NUGU-337715 format. One record per atom (N, C-alpha, C): residue in one letter; z, y, x. Coordinates in steps of 0.2 Angstrom, whole numbers, plus 5000, padded with zeros to 4 digits. Example, Ala and Ser with C-alpha at 12.3 -4.5 7.8 and 13.67 -1.06 7.14 Angstrom:
BEGIN
A503949725066;A503949785062;A503949845066;S503549895064;S503649955068;S503950005064;
END
This chain:
BEGIN
X553555105649;X553755035650;X553355005655;X553754975660;X553354945666;X553154875663;X552554855665;X552254795663;X552654735665;X552854735671;X553254675674;X553854665670;X554254725670;X554954715666;X554854695659;X554354725656;X554254705649;X554054635648;X553654605652;X553454535652;X554054495653;X554354505659;X554854455661;X555454455656;X555654515654;X556154525649;X555954485643;X555354475641;X555154445635;X555254365636;X555254345642;X555254275643;X555954245642;X556454285641;X557054255638;X557554235644;X557854185643;X558454165647;X558354135654;X557654125655;X557554095662;X557654025662;X557653985656;X557753915656;X557153885659;X557253825663;X556753785666;X556253765661;X555553765663;X555053745658;X555153665657;X554953645651;X554953575650;X554553535654;X554653465655;X554253425659;X553653405654;X553053435655;X552553425650;X552353355649;X552353315655;X552153245654;X552653205650;X553253215651;X553853185647;X553753205640;X553653275639;X553653295632;X553053265628;X552453255632;X551853225629;X552053155627;X552353115632;X552553045630;X553053045624;X553453095624;X553953095618;X553653105612;X553153145612;X552753155605;X552353095603;X552053065608;X551653005607;X552152945604;X552752945607;X553152895604;X553452905597;X553552965596;X553752985589;X553252975584;X552652995586;X552052985581;X552052905580;X552052865585;X551952795584;X552552765580;X553152795581;X553752765577;X553652785570;X553452845568;X553352875561;X552852835558;X552252825561;X551652795558;X551852715557;X552252685562;X552352615561;X552952605556;X553252655553;X553752645548;X554352615551;X554552625557;X555052595561;X555752605558;X555852665554;X556452685551;X556652645545;X556052625542;X556152585535;X556352635530;X556152615523;X556252655518;X557052655516;X557352605519;X558152605518;X558452655522;X558152685527;X558452735531;X558052795532;X558052835526;X557652895526;X557952955531;X558652945532;X558852995537;X558652995544;X558552925546;X558252915552;X557552945553;X557152935547;X556452955547;X556453035548;X556953065544;X556953135545;X557153165552;X557553125555;X557753145562;X557153135566;X556753085566;X556153075570;X555653135568;X555553155562;X555153205560;X555353265563;X555953285563;X556253345566;X556153345573;X556253285577;X556153285584;X555453295586;X555053275582;X554253285583;X554153355582;X554353385577;X554153455576;X554453495582;X555053485584;X555453515590;X555053505596;X554853445597;X554453435604;X553753465604;X553453465598;X552753505598;X552853575599;X553453605596;X553553675596;X553753695603;X554153655607;X554253665614;X553653665618;X553153615617;X552553615620;X552153675620;X552053695613;X551653755612;X552053815615;X552653825615;X553053875618;X552953885625;X552953825629;X552853825636;X552053845637;X551653825633;X550953845634;X550853925633;X551153945628;X551154025627;X551454055633;X552054035635;X552354065641;X551854065647;X551554005648;X551154005654;X550554045653;X550254055647;X549754095646;X549954175648;X550554195646;X550754255647;X550854265655;X551054215658;X551154215666;X550454225669;X549954195667;X549254195670;X549054265669;X549054295663;X548854355661;X549154415665;X549854405666;X550254455670;X550054445677;X550054385680;X549854375687;X549154405689;X548754405684;X548054425685;X548054505685;X548554535683;X548654605683;X548354635677;X548254595671;X547954625665;X548454625659;X549054615661;X549554625655;X549754695655;X549354745653;X549554815653;X549754835646;X549954895645;X550254925639;X549754915633;X549154915634;X548654915629;X548654835627;X548554795631;X548554725629;X549254705626;X549754725629;X550454715625;X550454735618;X550154795617;X550154825610;X549754785606;X549154755608;X548754715604;X549054655602;X549454625607;X549754555606;X550354565601;X550754625602;X551254635597;X551054655590;X550454685590;X550154715584;X549854665579;X549754605582;X549354545578;X549954505575;X549954505568;X550454475565;X550554405567;X550054365567;X550054295569;X550354285576;X550054315581;X550254315588;X550954335589;X551154385586;X551854415586;X552354365583;X552154335578;X552654285575;X552754225579;X552154205583;X552254145587;X552654165593;X552554225596;X552954255602;X553654255600;X553854275594;X554554285592;X554854215591;X554554165588;X554754105588;X555054075595;X554654085600;X554754055606;X555154105611;X555354165608;X555754215612;X555254245618;X554654255616;X554154285621;X553954355619;X554154385614;X553954445612;X554054495617;X553554535619;X553554585624;X554054645623;X554254655617;X554654715615;X555354695613;X555854725615;X556554705613;X556654725606;X557254705603;X557354715596;X557454795594;X557754835598;X557754905596;X557054935596;X556654915601;X555954945600;X555554925594;X555654855592;X555354835586;X555554865580;X556254875580;X556554905574;X556254975573;X556255015579;X556055085579;X555255085576;X554855035579;X554155035577;X554155015569;X554554975567;X554554955560;X554755025556;X555255065558;X555355125554;X554855175554;X554555175560;X553955225561;X553355205556;X553255145555;X552755115550;X552855145543;X553455145541;X553655165534;X553855245534;X553855275539;X554055345539;X553555395535;X552955375535;X552455415531;X552555415524;X552755355521;X552955335514;X553555375512;X554055365517;X554755395515;X554655475515;X554255495520;X554155575520;X553855595514;X553355555512;X552955585506;X553455595500;X554055555500;X554555565495;X555155605497;X555055645502;X555555695504;X556155665508;X556055605510;X556555565514;X556355545521;X556855525525;X556755495531;X557355455533;X557255415539;X557755375541;X557855375548;X558455375551;X558555385558;X558855315561;X558655285566;X558955235569;X559455255574;X560155235572;X560655255576;X560855205582;X560855145580;X561055095585;X560855025583;X560654985588;X560554915587;X561054875591;X561554845588;X562154815593;X561854755596;X562254725601;X562154665604;X562154605599;X562454615594;X562554555589;X561954565584;X561554615584;X560954615580;X561054655574;X561654695574;X561754745568;X561354805569;X561054825564;X560654885564;X561054945560;X561054995563;X561455055560;X560955115559;X560855135553;X560355185551;X560755245548;X560355305548;X560655365544;X560055385540;X560155395533;X559655425529;X559655495529;X559055525529;X558955595529;X558555615523;X558555685522;X558155705516;X558355685510;X557955685505;X558055665498;X557455645495;X557555605489;X557055585485;X557055625478;X557355675479;X557455725473;X557655695466;X558155655467;X558455625461;X558155565458;X557655535462;X557255485459;X557755415459;X557755385453;X558255335452;X558055265456;X557355265458;X557155205462;X557155215469;X557555275471;X557655285478;X557855225482;X558355195479;X558655135483;X558255075483;X557855065478;X557355005478;X556755025483;X556555085483;X556055105488;X556255095495;X556855115496;X557155115503;X557255045505;X557555005500;X557654935502;X556954895504;X556454905499;X555854875501;X555454895507;X555454965507;X555054995513;X555454985520;X556054995520;X556454995526;X556654925528;X557054885523;X557254825525;X556754775526;X556254775522;X555654725523;X555354735530;X555254805532;X554854815538;X555354795544;X555954805543;X556454785549;X556454705549;X556554675544;X556554595544;X555954565546;X555354595545;X554754565547;X554654575555;X554854635557;X554754655564;X555254625569;X555854615566;X556454585570;X556854545566;X556654475565;X557054435561;X557754415564;X557854435570;X558454425573;X559054465571;X558854525567;X559354565564;X559854535560;X560454545560;X560954505556;X561254555551;X561154615551;X561454655546;X561154725546;X561054765541;X560854835541;X561454875538;X561654925542;X562254965540;X561955035539;X562155075533;X561855135532;X562455185532;X562355235536;X562755295537;X562555355533;X563055385529;X562855435525;X562755505529;X562255545528;X562155605531;X562655655529;X562755705533;X563255765531;X563055795525;X563555815520;X563355855514;X562855905515;X562355915511;X561955975512;X562156035508;X562056095511;X562256155508;X561956165501;X562356185496;X562056195490;X561856135486;X562156075488;X561956015484;X562155955488;X562155895484;X562355835488;X561755795489;X561755745494;X561255705495;X560955665489;X560355665488;X560055635482;X559855565483;X559855535489;X559655465490;X560355425489;X560355385484;X561055355483;X561155295488;X561655315493;X561755275498;X562155215496;X562655225491;X563055165489;X562555115486;X562055135482;X561555085479;X561155055484;X560955085489;X560555055495;X560955005498;X561655025500;X562054975503;X562154915499;X562254915493;X562354855489;X561654815489;X561054845489;X560454805489;X560354775496;X560654805501;X560554775508;X561054725509;X561454705504;X561954655505;X562554675508;X562654745508;X563254775511;X563854795506;X563654775500;X564154785494;X564054745489;X564254765483;X564154715477;X563454705476;X563254645474;X562454635473;X562254665466;X561654685466;X561354715460;X560754665458;X560854645452;X560354595449;X559654625448;X559654695448;X558954725447;X558554735454;X558854715459;X558554725466;X557954685467;X557754635463;X557254595465;X556554635464;X556054615468;X555454645468;X554954605471;X554254615470;X553754575474;X553254625476;X552854605481;X552354645484;X551654615481;X551254665479;X550554645476;X550054685480;X549554655482;X548954695485;X548554725479;X548254785481;X547854825476;X547154835479;X546754785480;X546054795483;X545654855479;X545854865473;X545454905469;X545554985471;X546154995474;X546255065476;X546055085483;X545855035487;X545655045494;X545055095494;X545155145498;X544555195498;X544655245493;X545155245489;X545355305484;X545355365488;X544955415486;X544955475490;X545455525487;X545555585491;X546055635489;X545755665483;X546255675478;X546055705472;X545755655467;X545755595469;X545555545464;X546155505461;X546055465456;X546655425453;X546355375449;X546755315448;X546455265445;X547055225442;X546955185436;X547455145433;X547355075435;X547855035435;X547854965437;X548454925435;X548454865436;X549054825434;X549254775439;X549854775441;X550154735446;X550854705444;X550954635445;X551554615443;X551754615436;X551254625431;X551354635424;X551554705422;X551454755427;X551654825426;X551054865426;X550954915421;X550454955422;X550555015427;X550155025431;X550255075437;X549655125437;X549855185440;X549455245440;X549455265448;X548855255451;X548855275458;X548355335460;X548655375464;X548255435465;X548255445473;X547655485475;X547655505482;X547755575483;X548155595488;X548255665490;X548255665498;X547755705500;X547555705507;X547455635510;X547755605515;X547655545518;X548155495515;X548555515510;X549055475507;X548955445500;X549155385498;X549155365491;X549855355488;X549855365482;X550555365478;X550455325472;X550955285471;X550955245465;X551555255460;X551355265454;X551955275449;X551855225443;X552355215439;X552255175433;X551855215429;X551355185425;X550855225421;X551155245414;X551655295415;X551955315408;X552255385410;X552155435406;X552455505406;X553155495405;X553555535409;X554255525408;X554555575402;X554055615400;X554255655394;X554055635387;X553455615387;X553155585380;X553055515380;X553155475386;X553055405386;X552255385385;X551855435385;X551155415385;X550855395392;X550255375391;X549855355398;X549655415402;X549655405408;X549355455413;X548655445414;X548255405411;X547555395412;X547255455411;X546755475415;X546355535415;X546655595419;X547355585421;X547655635425;X547355635432;X547255695436;X547055695442;X547555745446;X547655725453;X548155765457;X547755825459;X547955885457;X547655955459;X548155995462;X547956045467;X548456085470;X548556145465;X549256155464;X549356215459;X549256275462;X549156325458;X548956395460;X549456425464;X549256445470;X549756475475;X550156425479;X550056355478;X550456305481;X550256295488;X550656265492;X550556255499;X549956205500;X549756195506;X549256145508;X549556075507;X549256035504;X549455965503;X549855955497;X549956015493;X550256015487;X549855975482;X550155935477;X549755905472;X550255895466;X549955915460;X550255905454;X549855865449;X550155825445;X549855785440;X550055815433;X549555815429;X549755845422;X549655795417;X550155775413;X550055725408;X549555745403;X549055705401;X548555715396;X548755725389;X549355695388;X549655695381;X550055755380;X550555775384;X551055825382;X550955885387;X550555875392;X550455935397;X551055945402;X551455895403;X552055895408;X551755895414;X552055935419;X551755935426;X552255905431;X551955855435;X552355825440;X552155835447;X552655845451;X552555855458;X552455785462;X551855765464;X551655705467;X552055685473;X552155735477;X552455725484;X553255725483;X553455745478;X554255745477;X554455695472;X554155635473;X554255575469;X554155585462;X553655625460;X553555635453;X554055675449;X554355715453;X554855765449;X554455805444;X554755815438;X554455865433;X554555935435;X554055975435;X554056045437;X554356085431;X554256065425;X554356105419;X555156085417;X555356025418;X556056005416;X556455975421;X556956005424;X557355975429;X557655905427;X557655855431;X557955795429;X557555745426;X556955765425;X556355725422;X555955705428;X555655645428;X555255625434;X554855565432;X554355555435;X553955485435;X554355435438;X554155375438;X554455315441;X554055295447;X554155315453;X553755295459;X553855225461;X553355195464;X553455125467;X553255135474;X553555095478;X553355085486;X552655065486;X552255105490;X551555085491;X551455095499;X551255035502;X551055045509;X550355025511;X550055065515;X549355045518;X549455025525;X549154965526;X549154925532;X548354915534;X548054955538;X547354935539;X546954955533;X546554895531;X546154905525;X546554875519;X547154855519;X547554825514;X548054875511;X548054875504;X548554925501;X548954875497;X549654885497;X550154845494;X550654885490;X550854865484;X551354895480;X551854855479;X552554875479;X553054835477;X553354855470;X553254795466;X553454805459;X554154775457;X554654815456;X555354785454;X555254745448;X555654685448;X555554635443;X555854675436;X556254725437;X556554755431;X556054805428;X555554815431;X555054865428;X554554835424;X554554855417;X554054825413;X553454855412;X553054835408;X552354865406;X552454925402;
END
């Protein structure tokens, strides 16, 4: 990416900058009008209009300042890829740049970066997602790859991990369309595409799609081979570390309904590197951590995995509202 083209593309439609003196005078006039109560209590709509005008004027002023700041940095020859990455990687700065149409990266780049940020999580569950297209109208077209090995929360996982990441990185996106992958030899795709489509607003709504993200400071620094129990969103959770990854499950054995407290992820005898198995302390059932908690002893039985994302020193888990304690 050339620095100049990236910067000037980010500056938007080339509209002339606002008259800063006139904008400042307009802000002062609006403040005085609102403070003096000129609209009167009998005309609340006029007060609202003035308040909206004030917010718009202040926003335009800050936007012009941010644009000039980028111009100065660019003209000094310091707007290189490293600095662009730092600006785009800071949530607060990136959000301000987005509001004013000054973000250094276009929508397809931001969508791909968003998908890249959640690929480690999807990969840990045997799945992946491919960006096929971002249309001029802001429609994102994706293809689901791999499988989550029959996990019933695949659709919730993908909605939270994929949709949330895209919406945060590119709020301009108008829709997310999911294309089914070709049928796999020896079986069918196990990621329920129809369910995902409905949860992304592309089909019938699903009342169970609600979920909320919760931070888990107590699991930060959890090492490979370790595990801990915690509670988030009113749900009992079991979190374990395998290699550089963390995995979260509902804290209940799928076979005996007992707690997983005391279980540790261990490599099974003869298993490949990175392999990890949890053994239920109550009934002895074995679960493959990296395959979304699929039961090794009994096909079709599996733990209930939850989306867990690590961002810097913060760990967050998404707990569907339908999941109970």
